[in-house]
ROSE-4610 file (N, C-alpha, C; in Angstrom, 1 decimal, always signed):
// ROSE-4610
residu = [M/M/M/K/K/K/N/N/N/L/L/L/L/L/L/M/M/M/V/V/V/A/A/A/V/V/V/V/V/V/V/V/V/L/L/L/A/A/A/T/T/T/V/V/V/S/S/S/M/M/M/S/S/S/S/S/S/C/C/C/K/K/K/K/K/K/D/D/D/Y/Y/Y/T/T/T/C/C/C/T/T/T/C/C/C/E/E/E/F/F/F/G/G/G/G/G/G/V/V/V/E/E/E/S/S/S/S/S/S/V/V/V/T/T/T/Y/Y/Y/E/E/E/K/K/K/V/V/V/K/K/K/K/K/K/A/A/A/D/D/D/A/A/A/Q/Q/Q/E/E/E/S/S/S/C/C/C/D/D/D/A/A/A/L/L/L/D/D/D/A/A/A/V/V/V/S/S/S/G/G/G/Y/Y/Y/S/S/S/C/C/C/T/T/T/L/L/L/D/D/D]
num = [1/1/1/2/2/2/3/3/3/4/4/4/5/5/5/6/6/6/7/7/7/8/8/8/9/9/9/10/10/10/11/11/11/12/12/12/13/13/13/14/14/14/15/15/15/16/16/16/17/17/17/18/18/18/19/19/19/20/20/20/21/21/21/22/22/22/23/23/23/24/24/24/25/25/25/26/26/26/27/27/27/28/28/28/29/29/29/30/30/30/31/31/31/32/32/32/33/33/33/34/34/34/35/35/35/36/36/36/37/37/37/38/38/38/39/39/39/40/40/40/41/41/41/42/42/42/43/43/43/44/44/44/45/45/45/46/46/46/47/47/47/48/48/48/49/49/49/50/50/50/51/51/51/52/52/52/53/53/53/54/54/54/55/55/55/56/56/56/57/57/57/58/58/58/59/59/59/60/60/60/61/61/61/62/62/62/63/63/63/64/64/64/65/65/65]
x = [+112.3/+111.3/+111.8/+113.1/+113.6/+114.0/+114.5/+114.8/+113.7/+112.5/+111.2/+110.7/+111.0/+110.6/+111.5/+112.7/+113.7/+113.5/+113.0/+112.8/+111.6/+110.6/+109.2/+109.4/+110.4/+110.6/+111.3/+112.5/+113.0/+112.0/+111.2/+110.2/+109.3/+108.7/+107.8/+108.5/+109.9/+110.5/+110.9/+110.9/+111.3/+109.8/+108.9/+107.7/+107.2/+107.3/+107.0/+107.8/+109.1/+109.9/+109.9/+109.2/+109.2/+108.2/+108.4/+107.5/+106.2/+105.2/+103.6/+103.3/+102.9/+102.4/+101.0/+100.3/+99.0/+98.6/+97.2/+96.9/+96.6/+96.9/+96.8/+95.9/+95.4/+94.9/+95.4/+95.9/+96.3/+95.0/+94.4/+93.3/+93.9/+93.4/+94.1/+92.9/+93.0/+92.0/+92.5/+91.8/+92.3/+90.9/+90.6/+89.6/+88.1/+88.1/+86.7/+86.8/+87.6/+87.7/+88.5/+87.8/+88.7/+89.1/+90.3/+90.7/+91.6/+91.6/+92.5/+93.3/+94.2/+95.3/+95.5/+95.2/+95.5/+96.6/+97.4/+98.5/+98.4/+98.5/+98.2/+99.4/+99.7/+100.6/+101.9/+102.1/+103.2/+103.5/+104.6/+104.8/+104.3/+104.1/+103.4/+104.4/+105.5/+106.5/+106.6/+106.6/+106.7/+105.3/+104.1/+103.0/+103.0/+103.5/+103.5/+104.5/+105.6/+106.4/+106.0/+105.2/+104.6/+103.4/+102.7/+101.6/+102.1/+103.2/+104.0/+104.4/+105.0/+105.6/+104.2/+103.0/+102.0/+101.7/+101.4/+101.4/+102.2/+103.6/+104.5/+104.4/+104.2/+104.2/+102.9/+101.9/+100.5/+100.0/+100.6/+99.9/+98.6/+98.2/+97.0/+97.2/+96.4/+96.3/+96.2/+97.4/+96.8/+97.3/+96.4/+96.6/+96.5/+97.3/+97.2/+96.3/+95.4/+94.6/+94.8]
y = [+64.5/+64.3/+64.5/+63.9/+64.2/+65.2/+66.0/+67.6/+68.4/+68.1/+68.8/+68.6/+67.2/+66.9/+67.5/+67.5/+68.3/+69.5/+70.3/+71.6/+72.0/+71.0/+71.1/+70.8/+70.0/+69.8/+70.9/+71.6/+72.8/+73.9/+74.0/+75.2/+74.9/+73.9/+73.3/+73.7/+73.3/+73.5/+74.9/+75.6/+77.1/+77.8/+77.7/+78.0/+77.4/+76.5/+75.9/+76.5/+77.0/+77.3/+79.0/+79.6/+81.2/+81.3/+82.6/+83.2/+83.5/+83.3/+83.5/+85.0/+85.8/+87.2/+87.3/+88.1/+88.1/+89.4/+89.5/+90.7/+90.5/+91.6/+91.3/+92.7/+92.6/+94.0/+94.0/+95.1/+95.7/+96.5/+96.0/+96.5/+97.3/+98.3/+99.2/+99.6/+99.7/+100.4/+101.0/+102.3/+103.1/+103.9/+103.8/+104.4/+104.1/+102.9/+102.6/+102.9/+103.5/+103.7/+102.7/+102.3/+101.2/+101.7/+101.4/+101.8/+100.6/+100.8/+99.6/+99.9/+99.3/+99.5/+98.3/+98.2/+97.0/+97.0/+96.2/+95.8/+94.8/+95.1/+94.1/+93.7/+92.4/+91.6/+91.5/+91.3/+91.4/+90.2/+89.9/+88.7/+89.1/+88.0/+88.1/+88.8/+88.7/+89.0/+90.5/+91.0/+92.3/+93.1/+92.5/+93.1/+93.4/+92.3/+92.1/+93.2/+93.5/+94.5/+95.9/+96.0/+97.6/+97.7/+96.6/+96.6/+96.9/+96.3/+96.4/+97.9/+98.3/+99.9/+100.8/+100.6/+101.4/+101.3/+100.1/+99.8/+100.6/+100.4/+101.1/+103.0/+103.3/+104.7/+105.4/+104.8/+105.6/+105.3/+104.4/+104.0/+103.1/+102.7/+101.9/+100.6/+99.9/+98.5/+97.7/+97.1/+96.8/+95.2/+94.5/+93.2/+93.0/+92.0/+91.8/+90.6/+90.9/+89.6/+89.2]
z = [+59.5/+60.5/+61.8/+62.4/+63.6/+63.9/+62.9/+63.3/+63.5/+62.9/+63.2/+64.7/+65.1/+66.4/+67.3/+67.1/+68.1/+68.3/+67.4/+67.2/+68.2/+67.7/+68.5/+70.0/+70.4/+71.9/+72.4/+71.6/+72.2/+72.5/+71.5/+71.6/+72.6/+72.9/+74.0/+75.4/+75.4/+76.9/+77.1/+76.0/+76.2/+76.7/+76.2/+76.5/+77.9/+78.1/+79.6/+80.5/+80.4/+81.3/+81.5/+80.5/+80.7/+81.6/+82.2/+83.1/+82.7/+83.5/+82.8/+83.2/+82.3/+82.5/+82.6/+83.6/+83.8/+84.0/+84.4/+84.9/+86.3/+87.3/+88.6/+89.1/+90.1/+90.7/+92.1/+92.6/+93.6/+94.5/+95.5/+96.0/+97.4/+97.8/+98.9/+99.6/+101.1/+101.8/+103.0/+103.1/+103.9/+104.7/+106.0/+106.6/+105.9/+105.4/+104.8/+103.3/+102.7/+101.3/+100.6/+99.5/+98.9/+97.5/+97.0/+95.8/+95.2/+93.9/+93.3/+92.1/+91.9/+90.6/+89.9/+88.4/+87.9/+87.1/+87.2/+86.4/+85.4/+84.2/+83.0/+82.4/+82.1/+81.6/+82.1/+83.6/+84.5/+85.0/+85.4/+86.0/+87.8/+88.5/+89.7/+90.7/+90.5/+91.5/+91.3/+90.1/+89.8/+90.2/+89.9/+90.5/+92.2/+92.6/+94.3/+94.7/+94.0/+94.5/+94.3/+93.3/+93.0/+94.1/+94.2/+95.3/+96.8/+97.2/+98.2/+98.6/+97.4/+97.5/+97.6/+97.1/+97.4/+98.8/+99.4/+100.7/+101.6/+101.3/+102.1/+102.0/+100.7/+100.7/+101.1/+100.6/+100.9/+102.4/+103.2/+104.4/+104.3/+103.0/+102.8/+103.3/+103.5/+103.5/+102.2/+101.5/+100.1/+99.9/+99.3/+98.9/+97.4/+96.7/+95.6/+95.1/+94.1/+93.8/+92.4]
């Protein structure tokens, strides 16, 4: 019983420390035209990096939702 409890605690700790992956939308606007890109099941930092890259390359004003 103690071993099962210890395994459960380790699994719970591992799950709670892992990064959360969600869906994010990068919305860009340029000259009144709005466009969006959806990133599915990614870390927020990765989605933000891609959205920032779109902002830099395209000249659009992009925000991550």
